[in-house]
N, C-alpha and C positions, 0 to 999 in steps of 0.2 A: 659621562665617560663610558666608553664601551668596555665591557668586561671580557673575560676569557671565554672561549668556546669549549664546552665540555660535552662529552658523548658517553652515554651508557648503552650497553648491549645486554639484552636478556632474552629469554624465550618464554613463550606462552604455550601451554599444553592444553589441548581441548579436542574433543571429538576424535581422539586417536591420532591427531597430527601435532607436529611441533612447529610453531610459528616464530621465526626470529624477528626481533624488534630492536630498533635503535632509536635513541632519543638524544638530541643534541641541539645546541643553539648558543646564541650570544647572551650573556648575562648583562642586564642593565639595572643594577641595584636589585638583583634577583634574576629570574629568567625572563626571556622575551615572551611576547604573546604566543600562546600555544596554537600549533597547527598540526593536524594529523593528515598525512599524505597517503592516500590509498591508491595503489597501482591498479592497472586493468588486466584484462586477459592477455596472456603472453607478454607481460611486462613485469619487471622486477625492481627491487630497490636499486640494484646496480645500474639498471637502465636509466633511472631517474636521478642519477647522481648530480647532474648539473643543476637541475631545479632544486634539489635538496640543499646543495651547497649555497645557492643564492638565497634561499629562504632562511637558512641558518644564520645568516649575517645579522638578522634582527628578529628572529622568531625562535621559539622553543619547538622544535620539529620532531614529531614521532613518525617513523617510517617502518614498514614491515613488508614481508613477502607473503602473498596468499599461498594456500596449500598447492603443492605441485609446482611452485615457481621459485626460482632462485635457490636459497638455502633452506626453504621450508620443506618438510617431508612430503612425500607423495601420499595420496589418499585413495580410498576405495571408491569415492564418488566426487564428482566435480559439477554439482548443480549450483544454481544461483543461491539457494538456501544454505548450501554448505559454505560458499564463499561469504555470504552474509554473516554466518556464524563466526567466521574468522575475524571479521571486522568487529563484531560485538565483543568477542573474547579479548582482542587487543585493547579496545577502549575500556573494558572493565579493568584490565590490568593497569592501564594508564591512570585510571581513577585512583587505584590503590597506591600508585606511585606519587600521587599528589600533584596533579596538574594545577597550577595556581588559579585557573578559571576555565570555563567551558571552551573547548577548542573550536577553531574554524576547521571544517573538514574540506580538504582539497582532494577531489576524486577524479581520476582519469579513466574514461571509457567505462568499462564495467565498474570500476571503482566509484564513478559518479553515481551510478544506480544504487550501489551499496550505501553510499553516503546519504542519499535521499531516503532510503528505507530506514536507516538508523535514525535520522533526524525526525522522521514522521512518528517513530515509536518512542523516542527519547528527546522531545523538543526542548526540555529544560537543560539538556546536557550538551547542547550545541550552540555556539555563538553565531555561526554563519556557515554558508556553503559556497564553495567555488567549484563549479562542475565543468570539467574539461572534456568536451566531445563525447558526452554520454548522457544518460538519464533523460532522453528525448521522448516526449509523449507522441510517438509516431501515429499518424492517422491510419496507416496501413502497414502490414508487416513487410520487412525487407525481403524475406525469402518467401515467395509465393508457392502455391501447390505445383505450378508448372515448372518451377525452378528445382524442386526437390530431387528428381531423378539425377540431374546433372551434378548437384551438390553432393549427393550420396556417392555417385561414381568417383568424384574427385576425392572424397574422404577415404575411399578404399583403394586409391591409386598409390602404390609404393613410391612412385616418382614424386608425388606431392609430399609424402612424408619426408623424403630425402631433401627436398627443397626447403621445407620448413625447418628441418634440423640445420641446414646450411645457413639459413637466414638468422637463426637464433644466435648462433655463436656461443662462446664461453660465458659471456656475461648474462645471456638470456636463457639459462638452463631451465627448461620447462618439461614437466613429466607428461603433460597432456598430449594425446595423439590427435590426428585429424578428425577422427570420429567424435572424440570428446568435444572438440572445438565446434563441429557442426551441431551437435546436440545443444551446446550452450547458445549458439547463435539462434537456433530455433526457440529456445527457452526465453532468450532476451527479447524476441519479438513479442512474446506473450507478456513478459514483465512490463515492457514499455507501453503496451496497449492499456495497462491499468495504472500507470505511474502518476497520471494526473490526479487521481484520488489521494496519492501520497503527498503531493505538493500542497493539497488543500489543508493538510494537517500541520504544515510548517509555517511559522511566522517569523523566523529569523531572516536576516538579509541573505539573498541568493543572487549570485552572478554566474552566468554561463559564459564559457569561452569555447566557441565552436569553429570548426573548419568549414570553409566554403566547398571543399571538394573531398568529403569523407571517402567517396568511392573513386577518387582520381579525376583527372581532367578529360578523359575520353568523351567524345561525343557519340560513341556507339555502345552497344551492349547495355548492361544494367546501370552503368555509372550515372547517366543523366537522371534516370528515375530515382535512384538512391539519393543523389544530391538534392533533388527537388523535395523528396520526402523529408530529408534532414532539415531543410529550411522550413517546410510546412509544419513540422512538429514544434519547432521553437516558436514560430508565429502563433500557433495554437496556444502554447503555454503563456506567452506574454499578453495575448488578448484576454485570457482569463485572469492572469495575475500581472497587471501592469507595473507592480512594484518590483518584479523580477527584471533585471537588466541583462543584456547579452552583448558580448564582443565577438565579432566575426573576424577570423584570421584567414587571409587568402592563401590557404595551403591545404594539405591533406591530413589524414588521421594521425600522422606522426608529429603533430604540432607540439606535443609536450617535449619532444626531443629537439626539434628544429627551432622552436620559439620559446625556449626556457626563460630567457631574459624578459621578454614581453609578458609572459605568464606570471613570473615572480613579481613584476611591478604591479600587475592587476591585483594580485593577492595582497600586496602591501597597501593598496588603496581601498581594500574592502571595508565597508562601513563598520564591520565588527572590530576593526583595528583602530577606530577613532580614539584619540587620546582620552583617557579618563581624567576627570577633574581632580 
């Protein structure tokens, strides 16, 4: 018998920021299997509402906003380590709330990288990972030295700022500016250059859900190179770790919004969710 859906809302205070957290799901003689859904750069809990709703049908789902995103407070710094601290703080609070068992971490984009770092440092606290279009051990950086002048000019262009604000809309309220985003993109190239070592410390089941066209479908400009790099990074990972599986969706980086049903079904089939005797 399927029980009632219940939702809790609370806040986590750490490092001078306030992180809003929601926990809810369907009770089946208790709570459903625990899942922590970590958003990515420029995405919020509100953006992920469809995936969250689907997962809450049979999971105990924790969602939150990273600093400077959604209902979280703005911050003085937006580095990878700062966002990593947000995830660690949320999971520490979730432990105090009494999750019935270690969760599966479902991370999107930047959130996937954060999940891998957490699992590599707290392997006993994670049942599995589902990594959506992120945490890719790229063989080369996305942004090369030759690209930097153009990217920096774009980050300083007021028209770009207005376009980002227009694209975000009300549900995607984000405090980061174009320069913050560029700095994080450069930092993520460095993080992903070393992330293979993080994977070597993780022994829980891992499944990747990746887009075939992370940079779009154009046959010109940077898109072909970026798409090839994205594929090469995953190929590199599964060669070293053949136990890691991957699903490729024929779409772009917005797959978490456009393919929420397919992603929810993959999460449901994750080995960490196998019925316990």
